[in-house]
C-alpha positions in Angstrom: 22.9 -26.6 2.1 20.6 -29.7 2.4 19.4 -30.5 5.9 19.4 -33.9 7.5 15.8 -34.9 7.8 13.5 -36.3 5.2 10.9 -33.5 5.3 10.8 -29.8 4.2 11.0 -27.4 7.1 8.2 -24.8 7.4 8.8 -21.7 9.5 5.3 -20.5 10.3 3.2 -18.4 12.6 -0.3 -19.7 13.3 -2.3 -16.5 12.8 -0.3 -15.0 9.9 -2.6 -15.1 6.8 0.4 -15.7 4.5 1.4 -18.6 6.6 -2.1 -19.9 6.7 -2.4 -20.1 2.9 1.0 -21.8 2.6 -0.1 -24.4 5.2 -3.4 -24.9 3.3 -1.6 -25.6 0.1 0.8 -28.1 1.8 -2.2 -29.9 3.4 -4.2 -29.9 0.1 -1.1 -31.4 -1.7 -0.6 -33.9 1.1 3.0 -32.8 1.6 4.4 -33.7 5.0 6.8 -31.2 6.6 8.6 -30.3 9.8 6.7 -27.5 11.5 8.6 -24.7 13.3 6.4 -22.2 15.0 8.1 -18.8 15.1 8.0 -16.1 17.8 7.8 -13.0 15.5 9.2 -10.8 18.3 12.2 -13.1 18.9 13.0 -14.8 15.6 15.3 -17.7 15.7 18.7 -17.5 14.0 17.9 -20.7 12.0 15.2 -18.7 10.2 17.3 -15.6 9.7 20.2 -17.6 8.3 18.2 -18.9 5.5 15.9 -15.9 5.1 17.3 -12.7 6.4 14.0 -10.8 5.7 12.7 -12.6 8.8 9.0 -13.0 7.8 6.9 -16.1 7.5 6.2 -18.4 5.9 9.6 -19.8 4.8 9.9 -23.3 3.5 13.4 -25.0 3.3 13.3 -28.0 1.0 15.2 -31.1 1.6 17.8 -30.2 -1.0 18.5 -26.9 0.8 16.5 -24.6 -1.6 14.5 -22.0 0.2 11.1 -20.6 -0.7 10.6 -17.3 1.0 7.2 -16.2 -0.3 3.8 -17.8 0.5 2.7 -17.8 -3.1 5.9 -19.6 -4.2 5.2 -22.2 -1.6 1.7 -22.7 -2.8 2.7 -23.0 -6.5 5.5 -25.4 -5.6 3.1 -27.6 -3.4 0.1 -27.6 -5.7 2.0 -27.5 -9.0 -0.8 -25.3 -10.2 0.0 -22.5 -12.7 -1.9 -19.3 -12.3 -3.8 -17.5 -15.0 -3.0 -13.8 -15.5 -6.4 -12.8 -14.0 -5.7 -15.0 -10.9 -2.3 -13.4 -10.6 -3.7 -10.0 -10.8 -6.4 -10.8 -8.2 -3.8 -12.1 -5.7 -1.5 -9.1 -6.3 -4.4 -6.7 -5.6 -5.3 -8.7 -2.5 -1.7 -8.6 -1.3 -1.2 -4.9 -1.9 -4.1 -2.6 -2.2 -6.6 -4.7 -0.2 -4.0 -5.7 2.5 -3.0 -2.0 2.9 -6.6 -1.0 3.5 -7.4 -4.1 5.6 -4.5 -3.4 8.1 -5.8 0.1 8.6 -9.4 -1.0 9.0 -8.4 -3.8 11.4 -5.9 -1.8 13.5 -7.0 1.8 13.5 -4.2 4.0 14.9 -1.4 1.5 14.4 -0.5 2.8 10.9 -0.1 6.1 9.2 -3.7 6.9 8.1 -5.4 9.5 6.1 -8.3 10.9 8.1 -10.4 11.5 5.0 -10.3 7.8 4.0 -12.9 5.2 5.2 -10.8 2.1 5.1 -13.8 -0.3 5.3 -15.1 1.3 2.1 -11.6 0.9 0.6 -11.8 -2.8 1.4 -15.2 -3.1 -0.1 -13.9 -2.0 -3.5 -12.0 -5.2 -3.6 -14.6 -7.3 -1.8 -17.3 -6.3 -4.4 -15.0 -7.2 -7.3 -14.1 -10.5 -5.6 -17.6 -11.6 -4.8 -18.7 -11.2 -8.4 -16.1 -13.7 -9.5 -17.4 -16.6 -7.3 -18.8 -19.5 -9.4 -19.2 -20.7 -6.5 -15.4 -20.6 -6.1 -12.9 -18.4 -7.8 -11.6 -21.5 -9.5 -15.0 -22.6 -10.7 -16.8 -25.6 -9.4 -14.2 -26.5 -6.8 -11.7 -24.5 -4.7 -8.2 -23.9 -6.1 -5.0 -22.1 -5.4 -6.5 -18.6 -5.8 -9.3 -19.4 -3.3 -6.9 -20.6 -0.7 -4.6 -17.6 -1.4 -7.3 -15.1 -0.6 -9.4 -16.8 2.0 -7.3 -15.9 5.1 -7.5 -12.2 4.2 -11.2 -12.2 3.4 -11.8 -14.0 6.7 -9.9 -11.3 8.5 -12.0 -8.6 6.9 -15.2 -10.3 7.9 -14.1 -10.7 11.5 -13.2 -7.1 12.1 -16.9 -6.3 12.6 -18.6 -9.6 12.3 -22.0 -8.2 13.4 -21.9 -5.6 10.6 -20.7 -8.3 8.1 -23.4 -10.7 9.0 -26.1 -8.1 8.2 -24.7 -7.3 4.8 -26.2 -8.9 1.7 -23.3 -11.1 0.6 -24.8 -14.6 0.3 -22.3 -16.1 -2.1 -19.3 -14.6 -0.3 -20.7 -15.8 3.1 -21.2 -19.3 1.6 -17.6 -19.3 0.3 -16.2 -18.2 3.7 -18.3 -20.8 5.5 -17.1 -23.6 3.2 -13.5 -22.9 4.1 -14.0 -22.0 7.8 -15.9 -25.3 8.4 -13.5 -27.4 6.3 -11.3 -30.1 7.7 -8.5 -28.4 5.7 -8.8 -25.2 7.7 -9.3 -26.9 11.0 -6.2 -29.0 10.6 -3.9 -26.2 9.5 -4.9 -24.1 12.5 -3.6 -26.6 15.0 -1.7 -24.9 17.8 2.0 -25.5 18.3 4.4 -24.2 20.9 7.2 -21.9 19.8 10.1 -23.8 18.3 13.6 -23.6 19.9 16.8 -25.2 18.6 17.1 -28.7 20.2 13.4 -29.3 20.3 12.2 -32.6 19.0 11.0 -32.3 15.4 7.2 -31.8 15.0 6.3 -33.5 11.7 3.0 -32.7 10.2 2.3 -35.9 8.3 -0.3 -35.6 5.5 0.8 -38.8 3.7 
């Protein structure tokens, strides 16, 4: 069912890396949207009605179509096809690397194997990733695949920033610094209050 306003509606959560990359793509494509900040512990029925899985980001288009995955939102916004190698890299980021990252970042929260060093597991992906930078994954300028991976690589670096800063990753650090200091990232990290039904629409206008 189409909704009544002229903008797509994005259900988001500021610190979620999947939501970050969706917001980066919308900003890069200069697509304006209505922003609805979600309380992940008390999800609104409006979100659950269009996406029962209850995770963010979710983008409801003006014709009523719903995009429930961050990568689908990025591809829709940027109209950028992915090569097979880019698809494989994003898939590895979202599965193997994310699995190890969660356990490295939050020790004790998940089922863990005592014999596994989860930082070392993360580094298997990081070392593969850094060797692909030229200086971006997309070549001379950042593209969809760079934005798709940046929030997760940023999380990895921040788990133990003192350790990371001592490591010899000059190209990776330059890549991270580019995004962290960019207007793109600063703007998509603006803080919003949790959205409730009846609140005045918050339109993020990039046009």
